[in-house]
C-alpha positions, 0 to 999 in steps of 0.5 A: 396440517398444512405446511407454512413455509413462511413461518419459522419451524419454532414459532409453532412452539413459542421459541425461537429457532436455532440456525446454525451456520457455516463456510467452506472458503474454496477460493479468494480472488482479487483484494482491491486497495482502491476499492477496498473489497474482496471476492471470495468463493465459498460453500455456504452452509445452514443446518436447522431443525423443522420438527414438521418434516420428520418422517419415520427411518427406512426399512434399510436403515437410512435416516436422511434423504437428499431433496430434489432440486428446487426444494428449498423453494417449498420448505422454509429457509433461513433468510440469511444475507451477507450484510457487507455484500456488494454482489453475489451470484448462486452456481448453476453450471452445470446444474444448480450448485445447491445441496438440501438434506433431510434427516428423520428428525427433521433436521435440515442441511443445506448448502449452496455455492455462492461467489460474492464480492464483499466491502472491507474498510482497509487501514493502510497506515502500514502499507505494504507492511500491513495486515487487513481484516475483512469481514463477512457478515451473515444477518437474517433479513426479517426475522429478529432474535426473538424468532430466529438466532444463529450459533456456529456449526459445532466441531470445527465446522464454522470456517473450513478453507481449501489447503491449496489457497493461495493469494499473490499479494496475501496470506491468510494468517487466521480467522476469527468469530464475532457476533455482530447481531444489530438493534433497528428500529424494528428490533434485534437481528441475529448476526454472525460475522468471520473476520479473515486476517490476511498479511500482505506479502512484502516480496514483490514490493521489496523487489519492485519498490524498496530496492530500486528506490534505494539505488536510485538514492545510492546512485545520486551519491556517485556525483560526490566522487565527480570532480567539481568542475564537471558541471554538466555530468553532475547536474544531468545525475542530478536531474536524473534521479530526481525525475526517477524517483518522481516517476517511481513514487507516483506509480507506487501509489497509483493503485491506491486510495486517495487517503488523507493519512500517510502511508508507510509507502509515502514516507519511504518515498518521501525521503527518498526524493528528499535525499535525491533532491538534496544531492542536487542542492549539495552541488549547487552549493559546491559550485557556489564555492568552486567558482567563488572570485576575489579581487587580487592586486597584481604588481606588474612593470608599467609600459614606457611611453612610445613616441612616433618613429620616422619609419611610421611618421607617413601612417602618423601612428603612435601608441598611448601610455596605459592608464595604469602606468604612469607614463615613466616606466616605474611599477603600478598596481592592477586590481584582477578577479581570480578564483578563490583557492580556498573557495575550491578547498571548502568545495572539495571539503562539502564533497568529502563530508557528504559522501560520509554524512549521506549514507550514514543518515540514509542507514540510521532512517533505514533501521528507524523506518524497518523497526518502527513499521516491523514492530509498530501495531496497526490499531496503534497508528489508526487511534492517533 
């Protein structure tokens, strides 16, 4: 009987061929929020039974053999592909990194080393306190469920990971298995999906984003203890903190996609910017009160009129009577603009209130912010 490698093994028996799938994860590479993808290196393991390949056991009791390279091109193999793949490649250094074993009962074991980049739709509303679920989807390209169906390898062999996997920003929390069979116009195609639950590590963001921005906000409060007459110092401090906060906010969001929803880091940066800007506005208010002028009438002795003297006649000079006097040496009233003592008192009072009000509000914001984003489920924000 001639072997037909284009026909699934069980088709001749009138039933679908069972293909068991599993992977061994060697390593995770880059996980990019900007392009919403992740890369990993895996061993893709497939197992099926092809009755046409049965052979008797050897005399020494051997019941399986390793097939030669390129044997996978000579027999039927499942047409598995990654549905969410962006790019992928086999490894051929220093020899093709594929292994095919054949058992005497016709069972075929096929493993291949693959590096692939896969798309991962990310929800960044809790960024950087988020947990991303990135899938890898195995689907048959040309066989429907009537011809081929997929199952996971038994005995916990569906997903195995290297115990030494380390990622700079994420921790692999768990994996979950899903049946993702799809119905197309040409039929239902088998599909299995592995979801990697990746929790982002907060250490980098605490040290590089949250602590520096909080210190900038605290620095802006220093102006409340500076003398109200030290205008250059307070204005310089206010502008410095506003510009620094703006620069840091832009830097923190530079590596993120331009999504339309609000992220956790957006809330933090926006509130910090509002605090430092409010400190600058507070000084503007203090400055207005401290410079407030009032009209005050002062009583001053009038100047007596000067008369010409003999010793100055030759210069024909004289001094005119001040228009504010009555010309007879009596007392007259004069209006003068002076700083309002009550205004300066109010300015100092505003500074004293701000010393407690701004830190208190910032502490309350921190409590609410960390509680909300630490305990609120990501799905709750996604569905709103």
